[in-house]
PDB file of N, CA, C and O in Angstrom, chain B, residues numbered from 101:
ATOM      1  N   MET B 101     -22.413  -4.165 -14.990  1.00  0.00           N
ATOM      2  CA  MET B 101     -22.462  -2.751 -14.744  1.00  0.00           C
ATOM      3  C   MET B 101     -23.729  -2.445 -13.953  1.00  0.00           C
ATOM      4  O   MET B 101     -24.804  -2.974 -14.233  1.00  0.00           O
ATOM      5  N   ILE B 102     -23.575  -1.590 -12.974  1.00  0.00           N
ATOM      6  CA  ILE B 102     -24.715  -1.142 -12.186  1.00  0.00           C
ATOM      7  C   ILE B 102     -24.911   0.341 -12.472  1.00  0.00           C
ATOM      8  O   ILE B 102     -23.977   1.133 -12.344  1.00  0.00           O
ATOM      9  N   LEU B 103     -26.122   0.711 -12.858  1.00  0.00           N
ATOM     10  CA  LEU B 103     -26.464   2.109 -13.102  1.00  0.00           C
ATOM     11  C   LEU B 103     -27.424   2.591 -12.031  1.00  0.00           C
ATOM     12  O   LEU B 103     -28.404   1.917 -11.714  1.00  0.00           O
ATOM     13  N   LYS B 104     -27.139   3.759 -11.476  1.00  0.00           N
ATOM     14  CA  LYS B 104     -28.065   4.427 -10.565  1.00  0.00           C
ATOM     15  C   LYS B 104     -28.699   5.564 -11.354  1.00  0.00           C
ATOM     16  O   LYS B 104     -28.020   6.490 -11.797  1.00  0.00           O
ATOM     17  N   VAL B 105     -30.014   5.474 -11.519  1.00  0.00           N
ATOM     18  CA  VAL B 105     -30.768   6.449 -12.313  1.00  0.00           C
ATOM     19  C   VAL B 105     -32.073   6.762 -11.594  1.00  0.00           C
ATOM     20  O   VAL B 105     -32.469   6.018 -10.697  1.00  0.00           O
ATOM     21  N   PRO B 106     -32.743   7.837 -11.963  1.00  0.00           N
ATOM     22  CA  PRO B 106     -34.051   8.088 -11.373  1.00  0.00           C
ATOM     23  C   PRO B 106     -35.038   6.977 -11.741  1.00  0.00           C
ATOM     24  O   PRO B 106     -34.946   6.392 -12.820  1.00  0.00           O
ATOM     25  N   ALA B 107     -35.971   6.691 -10.848  1.00  0.00           N
ATOM     26  CA  ALA B 107     -37.001   5.688 -11.129  1.00  0.00           C
ATOM     27  C   ALA B 107     -37.726   6.075 -12.420  1.00  0.00           C
ATOM     28  O   ALA B 107     -37.948   7.256 -12.687  1.00  0.00           O
ATOM     29  N   LYS B 108     -38.080   5.095 -13.194  1.00  0.00           N
ATOM     30  CA  LYS B 108     -38.807   5.255 -14.457  1.00  0.00           C
ATOM     31  C   LYS B 108     -38.009   5.950 -15.553  1.00  0.00           C
ATOM     32  O   LYS B 108     -38.583   6.339 -16.569  1.00  0.00           O
ATOM     33  N   ALA B 109     -36.704   6.116 -15.375  1.00  0.00           N
ATOM     34  CA  ALA B 109     -35.878   6.723 -16.417  1.00  0.00           C
ATOM     35  C   ALA B 109     -35.737   5.759 -17.586  1.00  0.00           C
ATOM     36  O   ALA B 109     -35.732   4.541 -17.403  1.00  0.00           O
ATOM     37  N   ASP B 110     -35.622   6.313 -18.788  1.00  0.00           N
ATOM     38  CA  ASP B 110     -35.312   5.524 -19.979  1.00  0.00           C
ATOM     39  C   ASP B 110     -33.800   5.506 -20.141  1.00  0.00           C
ATOM     40  O   ASP B 110     -33.132   6.516 -19.914  1.00  0.00           O
ATOM     41  N   VAL B 111     -33.254   4.340 -20.539  1.00  0.00           N
ATOM     42  CA  VAL B 111     -31.806   4.172 -20.668  1.00  0.00           C
ATOM     43  C   VAL B 111     -31.480   3.627 -22.053  1.00  0.00           C
ATOM     44  O   VAL B 111     -32.151   2.724 -22.554  1.00  0.00           O
ATOM     45  N   TRP B 112     -30.433   4.194 -22.667  1.00  0.00           N
ATOM     46  CA  TRP B 112     -29.930   3.722 -23.954  1.00  0.00           C
ATOM     47  C   TRP B 112     -28.453   3.377 -23.827  1.00  0.00           C
ATOM     48  O   TRP B 112     -27.704   4.074 -23.143  1.00  0.00           O
ATOM     49  N   PHE B 113     -28.035   2.297 -24.488  1.00  0.00           N
ATOM     50  CA  PHE B 113     -26.630   1.949 -24.648  1.00  0.00           C
ATOM     51  C   PHE B 113     -26.312   2.026 -26.132  1.00  0.00           C
ATOM     52  O   PHE B 113     -26.923   1.322 -26.935  1.00  0.00           O
ATOM     53  N   ASN B 114     -25.363   2.875 -26.501  1.00  0.00           N
ATOM     54  CA  ASN B 114     -24.968   3.049 -27.906  1.00  0.00           C
ATOM     55  C   ASN B 114     -26.168   3.251 -28.817  1.00  0.00           C
ATOM     56  O   ASN B 114     -26.239   2.677 -29.904  1.00  0.00           O
ATOM     57  N   GLY B 115     -27.107   4.066 -28.369  1.00  0.00           N
ATOM     58  CA  GLY B 115     -28.265   4.417 -29.174  1.00  0.00           C
ATOM     59  C   GLY B 115     -29.401   3.416 -29.161  1.00  0.00           C
ATOM     60  O   GLY B 115     -30.440   3.663 -29.772  1.00  0.00           O
ATOM     61  N   LYS B 116     -29.232   2.289 -28.480  1.00  0.00           N
ATOM     62  CA  LYS B 116     -30.285   1.272 -28.415  1.00  0.00           C
ATOM     63  C   LYS B 116     -30.973   1.336 -27.048  1.00  0.00           C
ATOM     64  O   LYS B 116     -30.333   1.180 -26.008  1.00  0.00           O
ATOM     65  N   LYS B 117     -32.272   1.567 -27.073  1.00  0.00           N
ATOM     66  CA  LYS B 117     -33.034   1.675 -25.826  1.00  0.00           C
ATOM     67  C   LYS B 117     -33.111   0.309 -25.146  1.00  0.00           C
ATOM     68  O   LYS B 117     -33.348  -0.713 -25.789  1.00  0.00           O
ATOM     69  N   THR B 118     -32.904   0.318 -23.831  1.00  0.00           N
ATOM     70  CA  THR B 118     -32.985  -0.923 -23.059  1.00  0.00           C
ATOM     71  C   THR B 118     -34.438  -1.242 -22.733  1.00  0.00           C
ATOM     72  O   THR B 118     -35.317  -0.395 -22.896  1.00  0.00           O
ATOM     73  N   ASP B 119     -34.684  -2.442 -22.281  1.00  0.00           N
ATOM     74  CA  ASP B 119     -36.030  -2.832 -21.872  1.00  0.00           C
ATOM     75  C   ASP B 119     -36.505  -1.920 -20.747  1.00  0.00           C
ATOM     76  O   ASP B 119     -35.706  -1.517 -19.901  1.00  0.00           O
ATOM     77  N   PRO B 120     -37.797  -1.588 -20.726  1.00  0.00           N
ATOM     78  CA  PRO B 120     -38.319  -0.695 -19.680  1.00  0.00           C
ATOM     79  C   PRO B 120     -38.110  -1.278 -18.281  1.00  0.00           C
ATOM     80  O   PRO B 120     -38.352  -2.461 -18.040  1.00  0.00           O
ATOM     81  N   GLN B 121     -37.661  -0.431 -17.378  1.00  0.00           N
ATOM     82  CA  GLN B 121     -37.502  -0.790 -15.972  1.00  0.00           C
ATOM     83  C   GLN B 121     -37.948   0.405 -15.139  1.00  0.00           C
ATOM     84  O   GLN B 121     -37.992   1.531 -15.634  1.00  0.00           O
ATOM     85  N   THR B 122     -38.277   0.160 -13.885  1.00  0.00           N
ATOM     86  CA  THR B 122     -38.742   1.256 -13.037  1.00  0.00           C
ATOM     87  C   THR B 122     -37.889   1.441 -11.780  1.00  0.00           C
ATOM     88  O   THR B 122     -38.174   2.330 -10.978  1.00  0.00           O
ATOM     89  N   LYS B 123     -36.878   0.643 -11.597  1.00  0.00           N
ATOM     90  CA  LYS B 123     -36.057   0.753 -10.389  1.00  0.00           C
ATOM     91  C   LYS B 123     -34.973   1.809 -10.547  1.00  0.00           C
ATOM     92  O   LYS B 123     -34.601   2.165 -11.665  1.00  0.00           O
ATOM     93  N   GLU B 124     -34.470   2.303  -9.429  1.00  0.00           N
ATOM     94  CA  GLU B 124     -33.406   3.304  -9.437  1.00  0.00           C
ATOM     95  C   GLU B 124     -32.030   2.672  -9.604  1.00  0.00           C
ATOM     96  O   GLU B 124     -31.099   3.351 -10.038  1.00  0.00           O
ATOM     97  N   VAL B 125     -31.875   1.406  -9.275  1.00  0.00           N
ATOM     98  CA  VAL B 125     -30.615   0.693  -9.461  1.00  0.00           C
ATOM     99  C   VAL B 125     -30.857  -0.417 -10.479  1.00  0.00           C
ATOM    100  O   VAL B 125     -31.713  -1.280 -10.285  1.00  0.00           O
ATOM    101  N   ARG B 126     -30.087  -0.379 -11.570  1.00  0.00           N
ATOM    102  CA  ARG B 126     -30.288  -1.342 -12.657  1.00  0.00           C
ATOM    103  C   ARG B 126     -28.977  -2.054 -12.979  1.00  0.00           C
ATOM    104  O   ARG B 126     -27.896  -1.468 -12.915  1.00  0.00           O
ATOM    105  N   HIS B 127     -29.103  -3.314 -13.322  1.00  0.00           N
ATOM    106  CA  HIS B 127     -27.943  -4.150 -13.611  1.00  0.00           C
ATOM    107  C   HIS B 127     -27.916  -4.492 -15.096  1.00  0.00           C
ATOM    108  O   HIS B 127     -28.928  -4.881 -15.677  1.00  0.00           O
ATOM    109  N   PHE B 128     -26.745  -4.340 -15.697  1.00  0.00           N
ATOM    110  CA  PHE B 128     -26.566  -4.649 -17.107  1.00  0.00           C
ATOM    111  C   PHE B 128     -25.277  -5.455 -17.273  1.00  0.00           C
ATOM    112  O   PHE B 128     -24.315  -5.265 -16.528  1.00  0.00           O
ATOM    113  N   ALA B 129     -25.270  -6.346 -18.247  1.00  0.00           N
ATOM    114  CA  ALA B 129     -24.081  -7.126 -18.578  1.00  0.00           C
ATOM    115  C   ALA B 129     -23.784  -6.949 -20.056  1.00  0.00           C
ATOM    116  O   ALA B 129     -24.696  -6.922 -20.882  1.00  0.00           O
ATOM    117  N   SER B 130     -22.513  -6.828 -20.385  1.00  0.00           N
ATOM    118  CA  SER B 130     -22.119  -6.703 -21.784  1.00  0.00           C
ATOM    119  C   SER B 130     -21.950  -8.099 -22.381  1.00  0.00           C
ATOM    120  O   SER B 130     -21.971  -9.111 -21.680  1.00  0.00           O
ATOM    121  N   GLN B 131     -21.787  -8.110 -23.670  1.00  0.00           N
ATOM    122  CA  GLN B 131     -21.414  -9.354 -24.329  1.00  0.00           C
ATOM    123  C   GLN B 131     -20.009  -9.709 -23.865  1.00  0.00           C
ATOM    124  O   GLN B 131     -19.360  -8.893 -23.211  1.00  0.00           O
ATOM    125  N   ALA B 132     -19.529 -10.890 -24.181  1.00  0.00           N
ATOM    126  CA  ALA B 132     -18.174 -11.284 -23.798  1.00  0.00           C
ATOM    127  C   ALA B 132     -17.172 -10.337 -24.452  1.00  0.00           C
ATOM    128  O   ALA B 132     -17.241 -10.080 -25.654  1.00  0.00           O
ATOM    129  N   LEU B 133     -16.241  -9.822 -23.651  1.00  0.00           N
ATOM    130  CA  LEU B 133     -15.241  -8.890 -24.149  1.00  0.00           C
ATOM    131  C   LEU B 133     -13.878  -9.567 -24.188  1.00  0.00           C
ATOM    132  O   LEU B 133     -13.516 -10.309 -23.274  1.00  0.00           O
ATOM    133  N   GLU B 134     -13.135  -9.309 -25.243  1.00  0.00           N
ATOM    134  CA  GLU B 134     -11.804  -9.904 -25.378  1.00  0.00           C
ATOM    135  C   GLU B 134     -10.826  -9.164 -24.467  1.00  0.00           C
ATOM    136  O   GLU B 134     -10.748  -7.936 -24.514  1.00  0.00           O
ATOM    137  N   PRO B 135     -10.078  -9.901 -23.637  1.00  0.00           N
ATOM    138  CA  PRO B 135      -9.120  -9.257 -22.737  1.00  0.00           C
ATOM    139  C   PRO B 135      -8.065  -8.455 -23.507  1.00  0.00           C
ATOM    140  O   PRO B 135      -7.673  -8.818 -24.616  1.00  0.00           O
ATOM    141  N   GLY B 136      -7.619  -7.358 -22.890  1.00  0.00           N
ATOM    142  CA  GLY B 136      -6.561  -6.545 -23.472  1.00  0.00           C
ATOM    143  C   GLY B 136      -7.038  -5.428 -24.379  1.00  0.00           C
ATOM    144  O   GLY B 136      -6.219  -4.660 -24.885  1.00  0.00           O
ATOM    145  N   TRP B 137      -8.330  -5.318 -24.596  1.00  0.00           N
ATOM    146  CA  TRP B 137      -8.875  -4.285 -25.473  1.00  0.00           C
ATOM    147  C   TRP B 137      -9.754  -3.329 -24.684  1.00  0.00           C
ATOM    148  O   TRP B 137     -10.367  -3.710 -23.687  1.00  0.00           O
ATOM    149  N   ASP B 138      -9.809  -2.087 -25.139  1.00  0.00           N
ATOM    150  CA  ASP B 138     -10.738  -1.108 -24.590  1.00  0.00           C
ATOM    151  C   ASP B 138     -12.017  -1.139 -25.413  1.00  0.00           C
ATOM    152  O   ASP B 138     -11.977  -1.230 -26.640  1.00  0.00           O
ATOM    153  N   TYR B 139     -13.147  -1.062 -24.730  1.00  0.00           N
ATOM    154  CA  TYR B 139     -14.460  -0.995 -25.375  1.00  0.00           C
ATOM    155  C   TYR B 139     -15.157   0.257 -24.864  1.00  0.00           C
ATOM    156  O   TYR B 139     -14.978   0.646 -23.709  1.00  0.00           O
ATOM    157  N   PHE B 140     -15.942   0.880 -25.713  1.00  0.00           N
ATOM    158  CA  PHE B 140     -16.588   2.137 -25.366  1.00  0.00           C
ATOM    159  C   PHE B 140     -18.102   1.986 -25.456  1.00  0.00           C
ATOM    160  O   PHE B 140     -18.633   1.353 -26.368  1.00  0.00           O
ATOM    161  N   TYR B 141     -18.769   2.581 -24.493  1.00  0.00           N
ATOM    162  CA  TYR B 141     -20.233   2.615 -24.483  1.00  0.00           C
ATOM    163  C   TYR B 141     -20.689   4.051 -24.268  1.00  0.00           C
ATOM    164  O   TYR B 141     -20.156   4.768 -23.421  1.00  0.00           O
ATOM    165  N   GLU B 142     -21.675   4.455 -25.043  1.00  0.00           N
ATOM    166  CA  GLU B 142     -22.339   5.738 -24.847  1.00  0.00           C
ATOM    167  C   GLU B 142     -23.641   5.423 -24.121  1.00  0.00           C
ATOM    168  O   GLU B 142     -24.508   4.735 -24.660  1.00  0.00           O
ATOM    169  N   ILE B 143     -23.774   5.923 -22.907  1.00  0.00           N
ATOM    170  CA  ILE B 143     -24.970   5.669 -22.102  1.00  0.00           C
ATOM    171  C   ILE B 143     -25.762   6.967 -22.018  1.00  0.00           C
ATOM    172  O   ILE B 143     -25.217   8.018 -21.678  1.00  0.00           O
ATOM    173  N   ARG B 144     -27.039   6.885 -22.327  1.00  0.00           N
ATOM    174  CA  ARG B 144     -27.920   8.052 -22.264  1.00  0.00           C
ATOM    175  C   ARG B 144     -29.099   7.706 -21.375  1.00  0.00           C
ATOM    176  O   ARG B 144     -29.653   6.611 -21.468  1.00  0.00           O
ATOM    177  N   VAL B 145     -29.481   8.634 -20.515  1.00  0.00           N
ATOM    178  CA  VAL B 145     -30.588   8.448 -19.585  1.00  0.00           C
ATOM    179  C   VAL B 145     -31.522   9.652 -19.713  1.00  0.00           C
ATOM    180  O   VAL B 145     -31.069  10.796 -19.759  1.00  0.00           O
ATOM    181  N   ARG B 146     -32.826   9.385 -19.771  1.00  0.00           N
ATOM    182  CA  ARG B 146     -33.815  10.474 -19.864  1.00  0.00           C
ATOM    183  C   ARG B 146     -34.942  10.205 -18.883  1.00  0.00           C
ATOM    184  O   ARG B 146     -35.413   9.075 -18.757  1.00  0.00           O
ATOM    185  N   TRP B 147     -35.378  11.267 -18.181  1.00  0.00           N
ATOM    186  CA  TRP B 147     -36.492  11.171 -17.252  1.00  0.00           C
ATOM    187  C   TRP B 147     -37.162  12.525 -17.150  1.00  0.00           C
ATOM    188  O   TRP B 147     -36.699  13.498 -17.745  1.00  0.00           O
ATOM    189  N   THR B 148     -38.240  12.592 -16.406  1.00  0.00           N
ATOM    190  CA  THR B 148     -38.964  13.843 -16.172  1.00  0.00           C
ATOM    191  C   THR B 148     -38.771  14.249 -14.723  1.00  0.00           C
ATOM    192  O   THR B 148     -38.939  13.441 -13.810  1.00  0.00           O
ATOM    193  N   GLU B 149     -38.416  15.511 -14.522  1.00  0.00           N
ATOM    194  CA  GLU B 149     -38.201  16.047 -13.181  1.00  0.00           C
ATOM    195  C   GLU B 149     -38.939  17.375 -13.076  1.00  0.00           C
ATOM    196  O   GLU B 149     -38.676  18.299 -13.846  1.00  0.00           O
ATOM    197  N   ASN B 150     -39.860  17.469 -12.125  1.00  0.00           N
ATOM    198  CA  ASN B 150     -40.670  18.685 -11.962  1.00  0.00           C
ATOM    199  C   ASN B 150     -41.380  19.069 -13.260  1.00  0.00           C
ATOM    200  O   ASN B 150     -41.502  20.249 -13.588  1.00  0.00           O
ATOM    201  N   GLY B 151     -41.848  18.050 -13.997  1.00  0.00           N
ATOM    202  CA  GLY B 151     -42.582  18.280 -15.227  1.00  0.00           C
ATOM    203  C   GLY B 151     -41.724  18.632 -16.432  1.00  0.00           C
ATOM    204  O   GLY B 151     -42.251  18.922 -17.505  1.00  0.00           O
ATOM    205  N   ARG B 152     -40.408  18.610 -16.265  1.00  0.00           N
ATOM    206  CA  ARG B 152     -39.506  18.964 -17.360  1.00  0.00           C
ATOM    207  C   ARG B 152     -38.602  17.784 -17.711  1.00  0.00           C
ATOM    208  O   ARG B 152     -38.166  17.057 -16.818  1.00  0.00           O
ATOM    209  N   PRO B 153     -38.314  17.584 -18.997  1.00  0.00           N
ATOM    210  CA  PRO B 153     -37.419  16.496 -19.382  1.00  0.00           C
ATOM    211  C   PRO B 153     -35.975  16.799 -18.984  1.00  0.00           C
ATOM    212  O   PRO B 153     -35.499  17.927 -19.111  1.00  0.00           O
ATOM    213  N   VAL B 154     -35.299  15.770 -18.504  1.00  0.00           N
ATOM    214  CA  VAL B 154     -33.888  15.861 -18.138  1.00  0.00           C
ATOM    215  C   VAL B 154     -33.174  14.730 -18.864  1.00  0.00           C
ATOM    216  O   VAL B 154     -33.688  13.614 -18.944  1.00  0.00           O
ATOM    217  N   GLU B 155     -31.998  15.018 -19.390  1.00  0.00           N
ATOM    218  CA  GLU B 155     -31.236  13.991 -20.094  1.00  0.00           C
ATOM    219  C   GLU B 155     -29.772  14.074 -19.673  1.00  0.00           C
ATOM    220  O   GLU B 155     -29.201  15.161 -19.583  1.00  0.00           O
ATOM    221  N   GLN B 156     -29.182  12.926 -19.421  1.00  0.00           N
ATOM    222  CA  GLN B 156     -27.772  12.799 -19.074  1.00  0.00           C
ATOM    223  C   GLN B 156     -27.146  11.819 -20.053  1.00  0.00           C
ATOM    224  O   GLN B 156     -27.799  10.870 -20.485  1.00  0.00           O
ATOM    225  N   SER B 157     -25.890  12.042 -20.403  1.00  0.00           N
ATOM    226  CA  SER B 157     -25.189  11.055 -21.210  1.00  0.00           C
ATOM    227  C   SER B 157     -23.747  10.985 -20.744  1.00  0.00           C
ATOM    228  O   SER B 157     -23.191  11.939 -20.201  1.00  0.00           O
ATOM    229  N   ARG B 158     -23.175   9.838 -20.974  1.00  0.00           N
ATOM    230  CA  ARG B 158     -21.800   9.619 -20.548  1.00  0.00           C
ATOM    231  C   ARG B 158     -21.174   8.567 -21.430  1.00  0.00           C
ATOM    232  O   ARG B 158     -21.799   7.551 -21.736  1.00  0.00           O
ATOM    233  N   ARG B 159     -19.951   8.800 -21.839  1.00  0.00           N
ATOM    234  CA  ARG B 159     -19.192   7.812 -22.606  1.00  0.00           C
ATOM    235  C   ARG B 159     -18.221   7.157 -21.639  1.00  0.00           C
ATOM    236  O   ARG B 159     -17.462   7.836 -20.946  1.00  0.00           O
ATOM    237  N   ILE B 160     -18.254   5.832 -21.599  1.00  0.00           N
ATOM    238  CA  ILE B 160     -17.389   5.118 -20.663  1.00  0.00           C
ATOM    239  C   ILE B 160     -16.502   4.138 -21.420  1.00  0.00           C
ATOM    240  O   ILE B 160     -16.835   3.683 -22.514  1.00  0.00           O
ATOM    241  N   THR B 161     -15.384   3.833 -20.817  1.00  0.00           N
ATOM    242  CA  THR B 161     -14.452   2.844 -21.340  1.00  0.00           C
ATOM    243  C   THR B 161     -14.481   1.644 -20.409  1.00  0.00           C
ATOM    244  O   THR B 161     -14.407   1.799 -19.190  1.00  0.00           O
ATOM    245  N   VAL B 162     -14.586   0.456 -20.973  1.00  0.00           N
ATOM    246  CA  VAL B 162     -14.576  -0.772 -20.173  1.00  0.00           C
ATOM    247  C   VAL B 162     -13.582  -1.747 -20.765  1.00  0.00           C
ATOM    248  O   VAL B 162     -13.214  -1.662 -21.937  1.00  0.00           O
ATOM    249  N   ARG B 163     -13.160  -2.668 -19.933  1.00  0.00           N
ATOM    250  CA  ARG B 163     -12.266  -3.757 -20.342  1.00  0.00           C
ATOM    251  C   ARG B 163     -12.847  -5.053 -19.801  1.00  0.00           C
ATOM    252  O   ARG B 163     -13.652  -5.041 -18.870  1.00  0.00           O
ATOM    253  N   ALA B 164     -12.443  -6.150 -20.380  1.00  0.00           N
ATOM    254  CA  ALA B 164     -12.919  -7.459 -19.934  1.00  0.00           C
ATOM    255  C   ALA B 164     -12.708  -7.594 -18.429  1.00  0.00           C
ATOM    256  O   ALA B 164     -11.628  -7.300 -17.918  1.00  0.00           O
ATOM    257  N   GLY B 165     -13.742  -8.039 -17.726  1.00  0.00           N
ATOM    258  CA  GLY B 165     -13.669  -8.255 -16.282  1.00  0.00           C
ATOM    259  C   GLY B 165     -14.014  -7.045 -15.433  1.00  0.00           C
ATOM    260  O   GLY B 165     -14.143  -7.174 -14.216  1.00  0.00           O
ATOM    261  N   ASP B 166     -14.167  -5.869 -16.041  1.00  0.00           N
ATOM    262  CA  ASP B 166     -14.535  -4.675 -15.263  1.00  0.00           C
ATOM    263  C   ASP B 166     -15.908  -4.848 -14.630  1.00  0.00           C
ATOM    264  O   ASP B 166     -16.799  -5.473 -15.207  1.00  0.00           O
ATOM    265  N   ARG B 167     -16.064  -4.292 -13.447  1.00  0.00           N
ATOM    266  CA  ARG B 167     -17.355  -4.202 -12.763  1.00  0.00           C
ATOM    267  C   ARG B 167     -17.503  -2.743 -12.366  1.00  0.00           C
ATOM    268  O   ARG B 167     -16.772  -2.242 -11.512  1.00  0.00           O
ATOM    269  N   LEU B 168     -18.449  -2.073 -12.992  1.00  0.00           N
ATOM    270  CA  LEU B 168     -18.599  -0.635 -12.797  1.00  0.00           C
ATOM    271  C   LEU B 168     -19.920  -0.286 -12.140  1.00  0.00           C
ATOM    272  O   LEU B 168     -20.929  -0.961 -12.349  1.00  0.00           O
ATOM    273  N   THR B 169     -19.905   0.776 -11.344  1.00  0.00           N
ATOM    274  CA  THR B 169     -21.125   1.374 -10.813  1.00  0.00           C
ATOM    275  C   THR B 169     -21.114   2.832 -11.236  1.00  0.00           C
ATOM    276  O   THR B 169     -20.176   3.569 -10.928  1.00  0.00           O
ATOM    277  N   LEU B 170     -22.153   3.245 -11.937  1.00  0.00           N
ATOM    278  CA  LEU B 170     -22.263   4.621 -12.407  1.00  0.00           C
ATOM    279  C   LEU B 170     -23.512   5.270 -11.834  1.00  0.00           C
ATOM    280  O   LEU B 170     -24.599   4.694 -11.865  1.00  0.00           O
ATOM    281  N   ASN B 171     -23.341   6.474 -11.313  1.00  0.00           N
ATOM    282  CA  ASN B 171     -24.475   7.254 -10.822  1.00  0.00           C
ATOM    283  C   ASN B 171     -24.747   8.335 -11.855  1.00  0.00           C
ATOM    284  O   ASN B 171     -23.985   9.295 -11.967  1.00  0.00           O
ATOM    285  N   LEU B 172     -25.826   8.186 -12.607  1.00  0.00           N
ATOM    286  CA  LEU B 172     -26.164   9.143 -13.643  1.00  0.00           C
ATOM    287  C   LEU B 172     -27.253  10.115 -13.189  1.00  0.00           C
ATOM    288  O   LEU B 172     -27.947  10.700 -14.021  1.00  0.00           O
ATOM    289  N   THR B 173     -27.403  10.288 -11.892  1.00  0.00           N
ATOM    290  CA  THR B 173     -28.384  11.240 -11.372  1.00  0.00           C
ATOM    291  C   THR B 173     -27.728  12.523 -10.893  1.00  0.00           C
ATOM    292  O   THR B 173     -28.427  13.502 -10.635  1.00  0.00           O
ATOM    293  N   ASP B 174     -26.401  12.549 -10.766  1.00  0.00           N
ATOM    294  CA  ASP B 174     -25.751  13.717 -10.175  1.00  0.00           C
ATOM    295  C   ASP B 174     -24.855  14.470 -11.150  1.00  0.00           C
ATOM    296  O   ASP B 174     -24.018  15.265 -10.722  1.00  0.00           O
ATOM    297  N   LEU B 175     -25.012  14.239 -12.458  1.00  0.00           N
ATOM    298  CA  LEU B 175     -24.265  14.987 -13.455  1.00  0.00           C
ATOM    299  C   LEU B 175     -25.019  16.255 -13.811  1.00  0.00           C
ATOM    300  O   LEU B 175     -26.229  16.321 -13.593  1.00  0.00           O
ATOM    301  N   PRO B 176     -24.347  17.269 -14.354  1.00  0.00           N
ATOM    302  CA  PRO B 176     -25.076  18.466 -14.794  1.00  0.00           C
ATOM    303  C   PRO B 176     -26.142  18.113 -15.817  1.00  0.00           C
ATOM    304  O   PRO B 176     -25.888  17.331 -16.733  1.00  0.00           O
ATOM    305  N   SER B 177     -27.315  18.672 -15.671  1.00  0.00           N
ATOM    306  CA  SER B 177     -28.464  18.348 -16.525  1.00  0.00           C
ATOM    307  C   SER B 177     -28.392  19.053 -17.854  1.00  0.00           C
ATOM    308  O   SER B 177     -27.894  20.173 -17.962  1.00  0.00           O
ATOM    309  N   LYS B 178     -28.907  18.368 -18.879  1.00  0.00           N
ATOM    310  CA  LYS B 178     -29.159  18.967 -20.184  1.00  0.00           C
ATOM    311  C   LYS B 178     -30.656  19.062 -20.299  1.00  0.00           C
ATOM    312  O   LYS B 178     -31.321  18.037 -20.454  1.00  0.00           O
ATOM    313  N   ARG B 179     -31.205  20.232 -20.232  1.00  0.00           N
ATOM    314  CA  ARG B 179     -32.660  20.409 -20.257  1.00  0.00           C
ATOM    315  C   ARG B 179     -33.082  21.082 -21.514  1.00  0.00           C
ATOM    316  O   ARG B 179     -34.273  21.319 -21.718  1.00  0.00           O
TER     317      ARG B 179
END
């Protein structure tokens, strides 16, 4: 999975914070997924914009073999 997020944004998958990164494009891999099943991930991203906190979240469905690119910078903000 490729996530496009603001530089220095914090990212969580299913409530677990990922290792700190500072790039706008980040690569993540899931554990091995069994074919034929749907898996769900809740992705949350938080950063500061103009001195104010911004947070985005999205629930996604994946299947074994999926390759996804998500842009989490252009969703409506929760401030």
